[in-house]
PDB file as gemmi writes it, atoms N, CA and C in Angstrom:
CRYST1    1.000    1.000    1.000  90.00  90.00  90.00 P 1                      
ATOM      1  N   ALA A   1      61.951 114.726  77.202  1.00  0.00           N  
ATOM      2  CA  ALA A   1      62.748 113.516  77.040  1.00  0.00           C  
ATOM      3  C   ALA A   1      62.297 112.491  78.070  1.00  0.00           C  
ATOM      4  N   GLY A   2      62.119 111.275  77.608  1.00  0.00           N  
ATOM      5  CA  GLY A   2      61.676 110.210  78.494  1.00  0.00           C  
ATOM      6  C   GLY A   2      62.828 109.388  79.014  1.00  0.00           C  
ATOM      7  N   CYS A   3      62.511 108.475  79.866  1.00  0.00           N  
ATOM      8  CA  CYS A   3      63.508 107.552  80.417  1.00  0.00           C  
ATOM      9  C   CYS A   3      63.750 106.417  79.434  1.00  0.00           C  
ATOM     10  N   ALA A   4      64.923 105.854  79.483  1.00  0.00           N  
ATOM     11  CA  ALA A   4      65.252 104.696  78.644  1.00  0.00           C  
ATOM     12  C   ALA A   4      64.459 103.493  79.130  1.00  0.00           C  
ATOM     13  N   SER A   5      64.073 102.674  78.201  1.00  0.00           N  
ATOM     14  CA  SER A   5      63.355 101.457  78.589  1.00  0.00           C  
ATOM     15  C   SER A   5      64.356 100.416  79.079  1.00  0.00           C  
ATOM     16  N   ALA A   6      63.860  99.459  79.814  1.00  0.00           N  
ATOM     17  CA  ALA A   6      64.721  98.412  80.372  1.00  0.00           C  
ATOM     18  C   ALA A   6      65.475  97.672  79.281  1.00  0.00           C  
ATOM     19  N   LYS A   7      64.876  97.511  78.119  1.00  0.00           N  
ATOM     20  CA  LYS A   7      65.561  96.783  77.039  1.00  0.00           C  
ATOM     21  C   LYS A   7      66.749  97.567  76.489  1.00  0.00           C  
ATOM     22  N   ASP A   8      66.800  98.881  76.742  1.00  0.00           N  
ATOM     23  CA  ASP A   8      67.902  99.712  76.259  1.00  0.00           C  
ATOM     24  C   ASP A   8      69.056  99.823  77.248  1.00  0.00           C  
ATOM     25  N   LEU A   9      68.887  99.290  78.436  1.00  0.00           N  
ATOM     26  CA  LEU A   9      69.904  99.403  79.477  1.00  0.00           C  
ATOM     27  C   LEU A   9      70.750  98.146  79.552  1.00  0.00           C  
ATOM     28  N   ALA A  10      71.997  98.322  79.883  1.00  0.00           N  
ATOM     29  CA  ALA A  10      72.881  97.175  80.094  1.00  0.00           C  
ATOM     30  C   ALA A  10      72.430  96.447  81.361  1.00  0.00           C  
ATOM     31  N   PRO A  11      72.546  95.120  81.384  1.00  0.00           N  
ATOM     32  CA  PRO A  11      72.126  94.377  82.578  1.00  0.00           C  
ATOM     33  C   PRO A  11      73.000  94.660  83.802  1.00  0.00           C  
ATOM     34  N   THR A  12      74.226  95.073  83.576  1.00  0.00           N  
ATOM     35  CA  THR A  12      75.128  95.445  84.669  1.00  0.00           C  
ATOM     36  C   THR A  12      75.909  96.679  84.237  1.00  0.00           C  
ATOM     37  N   PRO A  13      76.472  97.412  85.180  1.00  0.00           N  
ATOM     38  CA  PRO A  13      77.361  98.508  84.794  1.00  0.00           C  
ATOM     39  C   PRO A  13      78.646  97.914  84.225  1.00  0.00           C  
ATOM     40  N   PRO A  14      79.459  98.717  83.526  1.00  0.00           N  
ATOM     41  CA  PRO A  14      80.754  98.195  83.075  1.00  0.00           C  
ATOM     42  C   PRO A  14      81.537  97.683  84.283  1.00  0.00           C  
ATOM     43  N   MET A  15      82.046  96.478  84.173  1.00  0.00           N  
ATOM     44  CA  MET A  15      82.743  95.872  85.304  1.00  0.00           C  
ATOM     45  C   MET A  15      84.136  95.418  84.870  1.00  0.00           C  
ATOM     46  N   GLY A  16      85.133  95.784  85.653  1.00  0.00           N  
ATOM     47  CA  GLY A  16      86.501  95.413  85.335  1.00  0.00           C  
ATOM     48  C   GLY A  16      87.460  95.963  86.373  1.00  0.00           C  
ATOM     49  N   TRP A  17      88.711  96.097  85.977  1.00  0.00           N  
ATOM     50  CA  TRP A  17      89.763  96.579  86.875  1.00  0.00           C  
ATOM     51  C   TRP A  17      90.502  97.715  86.192  1.00  0.00           C  
ATOM     52  N   MET A  18      90.796  98.779  86.950  1.00  0.00           N  
ATOM     53  CA  MET A  18      91.549  99.922  86.436  1.00  0.00           C  
ATOM     54  C   MET A  18      92.708 100.202  87.381  1.00  0.00           C  
ATOM     55  N   ASN A  19      93.849 100.478  86.816  1.00  0.00           N  
ATOM     56  CA  ASN A  19      95.065 100.656  87.601  1.00  0.00           C  
ATOM     57  C   ASN A  19      95.164 101.975  88.354  1.00  0.00           C  
ATOM     58  N   TRP A  20      94.480 102.998  87.935  1.00  0.00           N  
ATOM     59  CA  TRP A  20      94.743 104.348  88.443  1.00  0.00           C  
ATOM     60  C   TRP A  20      94.586 104.482  89.946  1.00  0.00           C  
ATOM     61  N   GLU A  21      93.545 103.947  90.523  1.00  0.00           N  
ATOM     62  CA  GLU A  21      93.249 104.199  91.929  1.00  0.00           C  
ATOM     63  C   GLU A  21      94.336 103.693  92.870  1.00  0.00           C  
ATOM     64  N   ILE A  22      95.048 102.670  92.487  1.00  0.00           N  
ATOM     65  CA  ILE A  22      96.108 102.138  93.350  1.00  0.00           C  
ATOM     66  C   ILE A  22      97.502 102.538  92.861  1.00  0.00           C  
ATOM     67  N   PHE A  23      97.751 102.413  91.582  1.00  0.00           N  
ATOM     68  CA  PHE A  23      99.108 102.562  91.057  1.00  0.00           C  
ATOM     69  C   PHE A  23      99.408 103.940  90.482  1.00  0.00           C  
ATOM     70  N   ARG A  24      98.373 104.758  90.322  1.00  0.00           N  
ATOM     71  CA  ARG A  24      98.517 106.127  89.799  1.00  0.00           C  
ATOM     72  C   ARG A  24      99.462 106.137  88.609  1.00  0.00           C  
ATOM     73  N   CYS A  25     100.555 106.886  88.745  1.00  0.00           N  
ATOM     74  CA  CYS A  25     101.479 107.014  87.613  1.00  0.00           C  
ATOM     75  C   CYS A  25     102.890 106.606  88.041  1.00  0.00           C  
ATOM     76  N   HIS A  26     102.979 105.476  88.735  1.00  0.00           N  
ATOM     77  CA  HIS A  26     104.296 104.968  89.146  1.00  0.00           C  
ATOM     78  C   HIS A  26     104.979 104.389  87.917  1.00  0.00           C  
ATOM     79  N   VAL A  27     106.024 105.047  87.471  1.00  0.00           N  
ATOM     80  CA  VAL A  27     106.724 104.589  86.272  1.00  0.00           C  
ATOM     81  C   VAL A  27     108.199 104.288  86.513  1.00  0.00           C  
ATOM     82  N   ASP A  28     108.636 104.400  87.757  1.00  0.00           N  
ATOM     83  CA  ASP A  28     110.028 104.081  88.093  1.00  0.00           C  
ATOM     84  C   ASP A  28     110.113 102.598  88.434  1.00  0.00           C  
ATOM     85  N   CYS A  29     110.270 101.788  87.407  1.00  0.00           N  
ATOM     86  CA  CYS A  29     110.259 100.335  87.586  1.00  0.00           C  
ATOM     87  C   CYS A  29     111.507  99.823  88.306  1.00  0.00           C  
ATOM     88  N   ALA A  30     112.588 100.540  88.217  1.00  0.00           N  
ATOM     89  CA  ALA A  30     113.806 100.116  88.913  1.00  0.00           C  
ATOM     90  C   ALA A  30     113.603 100.206  90.429  1.00  0.00           C  
ATOM     91  N   ALA A  31     112.941 101.241  90.877  1.00  0.00           N  
ATOM     92  CA  ALA A  31     112.727 101.435  92.311  1.00  0.00           C  
ATOM     93  C   ALA A  31     111.470 100.728  92.822  1.00  0.00           C  
ATOM     94  N   HIS A  32     110.483 100.536  91.955  1.00  0.00           N  
ATOM     95  CA  HIS A  32     109.189  99.987  92.372  1.00  0.00           C  
ATOM     96  C   HIS A  32     108.721  98.936  91.373  1.00  0.00           C  
ATOM     97  N   ASN A  33     109.434  97.836  91.307  1.00  0.00           N  
ATOM     98  CA  ASN A  33     109.156  96.854  90.257  1.00  0.00           C  
ATOM     99  C   ASN A  33     107.810  96.154  90.373  1.00  0.00           C  
ATOM    100  N   THR A  34     107.200  96.094  91.537  1.00  0.00           N  
ATOM    101  CA  THR A  34     105.902  95.414  91.659  1.00  0.00           C  
ATOM    102  C   THR A  34     104.721  96.380  91.600  1.00  0.00           C  
ATOM    103  N   THR A  35     104.983  97.679  91.653  1.00  0.00           N  
ATOM    104  CA  THR A  35     103.901  98.664  91.594  1.00  0.00           C  
ATOM    105  C   THR A  35     104.062  99.622  90.424  1.00  0.00           C  
ATOM    106  N   CYS A  36     104.923  99.291  89.522  1.00  0.00           N  
ATOM    107  CA  CYS A  36     105.184 100.124  88.359  1.00  0.00           C  
ATOM    108  C   CYS A  36     104.141  99.848  87.276  1.00  0.00           C  
ATOM    109  N   VAL A  37     103.681 100.887  86.610  1.00  0.00           N  
ATOM    110  CA  VAL A  37     102.747 100.735  85.493  1.00  0.00           C  
ATOM    111  C   VAL A  37     103.547 100.186  84.314  1.00  0.00           C  
ATOM    112  N   ASN A  38     103.399  98.871  84.099  1.00  0.00           N  
ATOM    113  CA  ASN A  38     104.129  98.221  83.013  1.00  0.00           C  
ATOM    114  C   ASN A  38     103.395  96.966  82.551  1.00  0.00           C  
ATOM    115  N   GLU A  39     103.946  96.324  81.568  1.00  0.00           N  
ATOM    116  CA  GLU A  39     103.349  95.121  80.988  1.00  0.00           C  
ATOM    117  C   GLU A  39     103.129  94.032  82.036  1.00  0.00           C  
ATOM    118  N   TYR A  40     104.105  93.826  82.887  1.00  0.00           N  
ATOM    119  CA  TYR A  40     104.023  92.799  83.927  1.00  0.00           C  
ATOM    120  C   TYR A  40     102.810  93.028  84.835  1.00  0.00           C  
ATOM    121  N   LEU A  41     102.615  94.275  85.281  1.00  0.00           N  
ATOM    122  CA  LEU A  41     101.501  94.610  86.162  1.00  0.00           C  
ATOM    123  C   LEU A  41     100.161  94.208  85.535  1.00  0.00           C  
ATOM    124  N   PHE A  42      99.983  94.513  84.268  1.00  0.00           N  
ATOM    125  CA  PHE A  42      98.708  94.224  83.620  1.00  0.00           C  
ATOM    126  C   PHE A  42      98.528  92.739  83.329  1.00  0.00           C  
ATOM    127  N   LYS A  43      99.603  92.026  83.093  1.00  0.00           N  
ATOM    128  CA  LYS A  43      99.491  90.574  82.920  1.00  0.00           C  
ATOM    129  C   LYS A  43      99.129  89.910  84.252  1.00  0.00           C  
ATOM    130  N   VAL A  44      99.759  90.346  85.330  1.00  0.00           N  
ATOM    131  CA  VAL A  44      99.464  89.791  86.660  1.00  0.00           C  
ATOM    132  C   VAL A  44      98.003  90.036  87.019  1.00  0.00           C  
ATOM    133  N   HIS A  45      97.507  91.225  86.761  1.00  0.00           N  
ATOM    134  CA  HIS A  45      96.125  91.531  87.108  1.00  0.00           C  
ATOM    135  C   HIS A  45      95.134  90.851  86.171  1.00  0.00           C  
ATOM    136  N   THR A  46      95.521  90.639  84.933  1.00  0.00           N  
ATOM    137  CA  THR A  46      94.677  89.853  84.022  1.00  0.00           C  
ATOM    138  C   THR A  46      94.547  88.434  84.561  1.00  0.00           C  
ATOM    139  N   ASP A  47      95.665  87.840  84.924  1.00  0.00           N  
ATOM    140  CA  ASP A  47      95.655  86.477  85.461  1.00  0.00           C  
ATOM    141  C   ASP A  47      94.828  86.396  86.751  1.00  0.00           C  
ATOM    142  N   ALA A  48      94.939  87.412  87.609  1.00  0.00           N  
ATOM    143  CA  ALA A  48      94.196  87.423  88.873  1.00  0.00           C  
ATOM    144  C   ALA A  48      92.694  87.570  88.626  1.00  0.00           C  
ATOM    145  N   LEU A  49      92.321  88.347  87.630  1.00  0.00           N  
ATOM    146  CA  LEU A  49      90.905  88.512  87.290  1.00  0.00           C  
ATOM    147  C   LEU A  49      90.301  87.168  86.903  1.00  0.00           C  
ATOM    148  N   VAL A  50      91.083  86.382  86.150  1.00  0.00           N  
ATOM    149  CA  VAL A  50      90.604  85.074  85.698  1.00  0.00           C  
ATOM    150  C   VAL A  50      90.650  84.051  86.833  1.00  0.00           C  
ATOM    151  N   SER A  51      91.802  83.897  87.464  1.00  0.00           N  
ATOM    152  CA  SER A  51      91.962  82.848  88.480  1.00  0.00           C  
ATOM    153  C   SER A  51      91.157  83.117  89.745  1.00  0.00           C  
ATOM    154  N   GLY A  52      90.871  84.376  90.025  1.00  0.00           N  
ATOM    155  CA  GLY A  52      90.106  84.713  91.223  1.00  0.00           C  
ATOM    156  C   GLY A  52      88.599  84.600  91.041  1.00  0.00           C  
ATOM    157  N   GLY A  53      88.157  84.239  89.836  1.00  0.00           N  
ATOM    158  CA  GLY A  53      86.730  84.076  89.581  1.00  0.00           C  
ATOM    159  C   GLY A  53      86.005  85.363  89.218  1.00  0.00           C  
ATOM    160  N   TYR A  54      86.738  86.463  89.108  1.00  0.00           N  
ATOM    161  CA  TYR A  54      86.105  87.738  88.778  1.00  0.00           C  
ATOM    162  C   TYR A  54      85.577  87.763  87.342  1.00  0.00           C  
ATOM    163  N   LEU A  55      86.320  87.164  86.426  1.00  0.00           N  
ATOM    164  CA  LEU A  55      85.860  87.112  85.037  1.00  0.00           C  
ATOM    165  C   LEU A  55      84.531  86.358  84.961  1.00  0.00           C  
ATOM    166  N   ALA A  56      84.443  85.236  85.632  1.00  0.00           N  
ATOM    167  CA  ALA A  56      83.211  84.441  85.640  1.00  0.00           C  
ATOM    168  C   ALA A  56      82.053  85.216  86.269  1.00  0.00           C  
ATOM    169  N   ALA A  57      82.361  86.141  87.172  1.00  0.00           N  
ATOM    170  CA  ALA A  57      81.329  86.946  87.834  1.00  0.00           C  
ATOM    171  C   ALA A  57      80.941  88.175  87.012  1.00  0.00           C  
ATOM    172  N   GLY A  58      81.610  88.380  85.863  1.00  0.00           N  
ATOM    173  CA  GLY A  58      81.249  89.490  84.996  1.00  0.00           C  
ATOM    174  C   GLY A  58      82.243  90.626  84.931  1.00  0.00           C  
ATOM    175  N   TYR A  59      83.299  90.566  85.721  1.00  0.00           N  
ATOM    176  CA  TYR A  59      84.346  91.590  85.651  1.00  0.00           C  
ATOM    177  C   TYR A  59      85.259  91.216  84.489  1.00  0.00           C  
ATOM    178  N   ASP A  60      84.978  91.775  83.326  1.00  0.00           N  
ATOM    179  CA  ASP A  60      85.587  91.241  82.109  1.00  0.00           C  
ATOM    180  C   ASP A  60      86.576  92.161  81.401  1.00  0.00           C  
ATOM    181  N   THR A  61      86.930  93.292  82.025  1.00  0.00           N  
ATOM    182  CA  THR A  61      87.783  94.260  81.337  1.00  0.00           C  
ATOM    183  C   THR A  61      88.925  94.732  82.227  1.00  0.00           C  
ATOM    184  N   ILE A  62      90.098  94.875  81.621  1.00  0.00           N  
ATOM    185  CA  ILE A  62      91.239  95.527  82.271  1.00  0.00           C  
ATOM    186  C   ILE A  62      91.401  96.871  81.560  1.00  0.00           C  
ATOM    187  N   HIS A  63      91.347  97.951  82.340  1.00  0.00           N  
ATOM    188  CA  HIS A  63      91.458  99.302  81.787  1.00  0.00           C  
ATOM    189  C   HIS A  63      92.836  99.872  82.112  1.00  0.00           C  
ATOM    190  N   ILE A  64      93.521 100.344  81.110  1.00  0.00           N  
ATOM    191  CA  ILE A  64      94.785 101.046  81.328  1.00  0.00           C  
ATOM    192  C   ILE A  64      94.464 102.527  81.256  1.00  0.00           C  
ATOM    193  N   ASP A  65      94.542 103.193  82.388  1.00  0.00           N  
ATOM    194  CA  ASP A  65      94.097 104.573  82.475  1.00  0.00           C  
ATOM    195  C   ASP A  65      95.124 105.547  81.904  1.00  0.00           C  
ATOM    196  N   ASP A  66      96.293 105.586  82.469  1.00  0.00           N  
ATOM    197  CA  ASP A  66      97.256 106.625  82.122  1.00  0.00           C  
ATOM    198  C   ASP A  66      98.661 106.076  82.317  1.00  0.00           C  
ATOM    199  N   CYS A  67      99.624 106.827  81.867  1.00  0.00           N  
ATOM    200  CA  CYS A  67     101.050 106.564  82.111  1.00  0.00           C  
ATOM    201  C   CYS A  67     101.577 105.342  81.378  1.00  0.00           C  
ATOM    202  N   TRP A  68     100.928 104.928  80.329  1.00  0.00           N  
ATOM    203  CA  TRP A  68     101.383 103.817  79.499  1.00  0.00           C  
ATOM    204  C   TRP A  68     102.209 104.318  78.320  1.00  0.00           C  
ATOM    205  N   MET A  69     102.089 105.610  78.037  1.00  0.00           N  
ATOM    206  CA  MET A  69     102.685 106.136  76.824  1.00  0.00           C  
ATOM    207  C   MET A  69     104.129 106.589  77.007  1.00  0.00           C  
ATOM    208  N   GLU A  70     104.800 106.645  75.884  1.00  0.00           N  
ATOM    209  CA  GLU A  70     106.184 107.145  75.822  1.00  0.00           C  
ATOM    210  C   GLU A  70     106.158 108.611  76.236  1.00  0.00           C  
ATOM    211  N   ARG A  71     107.164 109.013  76.979  1.00  0.00           N  
ATOM    212  CA  ARG A  71     107.221 110.414  77.410  1.00  0.00           C  
ATOM    213  C   ARG A  71     108.151 111.243  76.533  1.00  0.00           C  
ATOM    214  N   THR A  72     109.188 110.623  75.995  1.00  0.00           N  
ATOM    215  CA  THR A  72     110.150 111.350  75.180  1.00  0.00           C  
ATOM    216  C   THR A  72     110.486 110.537  73.948  1.00  0.00           C  
ATOM    217  N   PRO A  73     110.020 110.869  72.801  1.00  0.00           N  
ATOM    218  CA  PRO A  73     109.023 111.914  72.523  1.00  0.00           C  
ATOM    219  C   PRO A  73     107.631 111.394  72.859  1.00  0.00           C  
ATOM    220  N   PRO A  74     106.706 112.292  73.198  1.00  0.00           N  
ATOM    221  CA  PRO A  74     105.376 111.848  73.594  1.00  0.00           C  
ATOM    222  C   PRO A  74     104.536 111.312  72.427  1.00  0.00           C  
ATOM    223  N   ARG A  75     104.895 111.650  71.214  1.00  0.00           N  
ATOM    224  CA  ARG A  75     104.132 111.197  70.044  1.00  0.00           C  
ATOM    225  C   ARG A  75     105.083 110.700  68.959  1.00  0.00           C  
ATOM    226  N   ASP A  76     104.578 109.803  68.128  1.00  0.00           N  
ATOM    227  CA  ASP A  76     105.389 109.284  67.035  1.00  0.00           C  
ATOM    228  C   ASP A  76     105.391 110.278  65.866  1.00  0.00           C  
ATOM    229  N   ALA A  77     106.026 109.908  64.773  1.00  0.00           N  
ATOM    230  CA  ALA A  77     106.154 110.793  63.619  1.00  0.00           C  
ATOM    231  C   ALA A  77     104.799 111.186  63.031  1.00  0.00           C  
ATOM    232  N   ALA A  78     103.792 110.349  63.208  1.00  0.00           N  
ATOM    233  CA  ALA A  78     102.450 110.641  62.688  1.00  0.00           C  
ATOM    234  C   ALA A  78     101.608 111.436  63.689  1.00  0.00           C  
ATOM    235  N   GLY A  79     102.188 111.768  64.845  1.00  0.00           N  
ATOM    236  CA  GLY A  79     101.462 112.534  65.845  1.00  0.00           C  
ATOM    237  C   GLY A  79     100.629 111.688  66.790  1.00  0.00           C  
ATOM    238  N   LYS A  80     100.789 110.369  66.722  1.00  0.00           N  
ATOM    239  CA  LYS A  80     100.013 109.480  67.592  1.00  0.00           C  
ATOM    240  C   LYS A  80     100.789 109.141  68.851  1.00  0.00           C  
ATOM    241  N   LEU A  81     100.055 108.949  69.956  1.00  0.00           N  
ATOM    242  CA  LEU A  81     100.691 108.488  71.187  1.00  0.00           C  
ATOM    243  C   LEU A  81     101.256 107.095  70.939  1.00  0.00           C  
ATOM    244  N   SER A  82     102.347 106.813  71.587  1.00  0.00           N  
ATOM    245  CA  SER A  82     102.964 105.502  71.437  1.00  0.00           C  
ATOM    246  C   SER A  82     103.321 104.970  72.815  1.00  0.00           C  
ATOM    247  N   TRP A  83     103.260 103.649  72.987  1.00  0.00           N  
ATOM    248  CA  TRP A  83     103.525 103.064  74.298  1.00  0.00           C  
ATOM    249  C   TRP A  83     104.996 103.176  74.663  1.00  0.00           C  
ATOM    250  N   ASP A  84     105.268 103.167  75.948  1.00  0.00           N  
ATOM    251  CA  ASP A  84     106.634 103.187  76.461  1.00  0.00           C  
ATOM    252  C   ASP A  84     107.271 101.842  76.137  1.00  0.00           C  
ATOM    253  N   LYS A  85     108.302 101.860  75.341  1.00  0.00           N  
ATOM    254  CA  LYS A  85     108.922 100.628  74.844  1.00  0.00           C  
ATOM    255  C   LYS A  85     109.715  99.883  75.921  1.00  0.00           C  
ATOM    256  N   THR A  86     110.116 100.587  76.973  1.00  0.00           N  
ATOM    257  CA  THR A  86     110.835  99.939  78.071  1.00  0.00           C  
ATOM    258  C   THR A  86     109.861  99.233  79.010  1.00  0.00           C  
ATOM    259  N   ARG A  87     108.788  99.891  79.358  1.00  0.00           N  
ATOM    260  CA  ARG A  87     107.824  99.319  80.302  1.00  0.00           C  
ATOM    261  C   ARG A  87     106.823  98.368  79.640  1.00  0.00           C  
ATOM    262  N   PHE A  88     106.637  98.486  78.344  1.00  0.00           N  
ATOM    263  CA  PHE A  88     105.745  97.601  77.587  1.00  0.00           C  
ATOM    264  C   PHE A  88     106.523  97.033  76.397  1.00  0.00           C  
ATOM    265  N   PRO A  89     107.538  96.210  76.673  1.00  0.00           N  
ATOM    266  CA  PRO A  89     108.445  95.755  75.607  1.00  0.00           C  
ATOM    267  C   PRO A  89     107.770  94.926  74.509  1.00  0.00           C  
ATOM    268  N   SER A  90     106.698  94.233  74.821  1.00  0.00           N  
ATOM    269  CA  SER A  90     106.012  93.434  73.795  1.00  0.00           C  
ATOM    270  C   SER A  90     105.043  94.280  72.978  1.00  0.00           C  
ATOM    271  N   GLY A  91     104.707  95.449  73.482  1.00  0.00           N  
ATOM    272  CA  GLY A  91     103.788  96.352  72.798  1.00  0.00           C  
ATOM    273  C   GLY A  91     102.345  96.139  73.219  1.00  0.00           C  
ATOM    274  N   MET A  92     101.531  97.140  72.980  1.00  0.00           N  
ATOM    275  CA  MET A  92     100.120  97.075  73.350  1.00  0.00           C  
ATOM    276  C   MET A  92      99.348  96.023  72.551  1.00  0.00           C  
ATOM    277  N   PRO A  93      99.610  95.841  71.260  1.00  0.00           N  
ATOM    278  CA  PRO A  93      98.892  94.773  70.551  1.00  0.00           C  
ATOM    279  C   PRO A  93      99.126  93.397  71.185  1.00  0.00           C  
ATOM    280  N   ALA A  94     100.355  93.118  71.579  1.00  0.00           N  
ATOM    281  CA  ALA A  94     100.657  91.825  72.207  1.00  0.00           C  
ATOM    282  C   ALA A  94     100.002  91.716  73.590  1.00  0.00           C  
ATOM    283  N   LEU A  95      99.964  92.814  74.331  1.00  0.00           N  
ATOM    284  CA  LEU A  95      99.308  92.797  75.638  1.00  0.00           C  
ATOM    285  C   LEU A  95      97.811  92.547  75.460  1.00  0.00           C  
ATOM    286  N   GLY A  96      97.220  93.191  74.465  1.00  0.00           N  
ATOM    287  CA  GLY A  96      95.819  92.947  74.163  1.00  0.00           C  
ATOM    288  C   GLY A  96      95.565  91.503  73.775  1.00  0.00           C  
ATOM    289  N   ASP A  97      96.454  90.924  72.977  1.00  0.00           N  
ATOM    290  CA  ASP A  97      96.329  89.509  72.592  1.00  0.00           C  
ATOM    291  C   ASP A  97      96.378  88.607  73.818  1.00  0.00           C  
ATOM    292  N   TYR A  98      97.271  88.931  74.765  1.00  0.00           N  
ATOM    293  CA  TYR A  98      97.394  88.164  76.006  1.00  0.00           C  
ATOM    294  C   TYR A  98      96.070  88.177  76.772  1.00  0.00           C  
ATOM    295  N   MET A  99      95.507  89.378  76.912  1.00  0.00           N  
ATOM    296  CA  MET A  99      94.249  89.514  77.646  1.00  0.00           C  
ATOM    297  C   MET A  99      93.108  88.805  76.925  1.00  0.00           C  
ATOM    298  N   HIS A 100      93.024  89.019  75.624  1.00  0.00           N  
ATOM    299  CA  HIS A 100      91.942  88.406  74.839  1.00  0.00           C  
ATOM    300  C   HIS A 100      92.007  86.885  74.879  1.00  0.00           C  
ATOM    301  N   ALA A 101      93.206  86.323  74.880  1.00  0.00           N  
ATOM    302  CA  ALA A 101      93.359  84.864  74.930  1.00  0.00           C  
ATOM    303  C   ALA A 101      92.805  84.296  76.232  1.00  0.00           C  
ATOM    304  N   LYS A 102      92.718  85.131  77.263  1.00  0.00           N  
ATOM    305  CA  LYS A 102      92.172  84.690  78.551  1.00  0.00           C  
ATOM    306  C   LYS A 102      90.708  85.082  78.719  1.00  0.00           C  
ATOM    307  N   GLY A 103      90.129  85.673  77.656  1.00  0.00           N  
ATOM    308  CA  GLY A 103      88.725  86.057  77.700  1.00  0.00           C  
ATOM    309  C   GLY A 103      88.462  87.420  78.308  1.00  0.00           C  
ATOM    310  N   VAL A 104      89.527  88.219  78.484  1.00  0.00           N  
ATOM    311  CA  VAL A 104      89.423  89.524  79.109  1.00  0.00           C  
ATOM    312  C   VAL A 104      89.473  90.608  78.029  1.00  0.00           C  
ATOM    313  N   LYS A 105      88.653  91.623  78.171  1.00  0.00           N  
ATOM    314  CA  LYS A 105      88.671  92.766  77.259  1.00  0.00           C  
ATOM    315  C   LYS A 105      89.771  93.727  77.694  1.00  0.00           C  
ATOM    316  N   PHE A 106      90.333  94.426  76.717  1.00  0.00           N  
ATOM    317  CA  PHE A 106      91.434  95.366  76.942  1.00  0.00           C  
ATOM    318  C   PHE A 106      90.917  96.762  76.636  1.00  0.00           C  
ATOM    319  N   GLY A 107      90.898  97.612  77.662  1.00  0.00           N  
ATOM    320  CA  GLY A 107      90.364  98.951  77.443  1.00  0.00           C  
ATOM    321  C   GLY A 107      91.272 100.035  77.955  1.00  0.00           C  
TER     322      GLY A 107                                                      
END                                                                             
């Protein structure tokens, strides 16, 4: 097996922001409203990515790692994971629309 040619490689590694390293799985929004994994947190960080010049520098994605999903029940009737309706009241499609409207990818 040979090495990939330069034309097959991305010009930069994937660049963006991920919540896990700082916020882990903080889901108690009543006790920790500014560090809770919720819709507000991701909107604030989307705005900061844009206003801080990171988007222009190539940091174009906000990654939601874990703890976004409903815990009880963990899956919907079709067996799919579903977002926590209290912490993400507008839903993931609306959060994605918010990010996309600012030129940020949602991952």
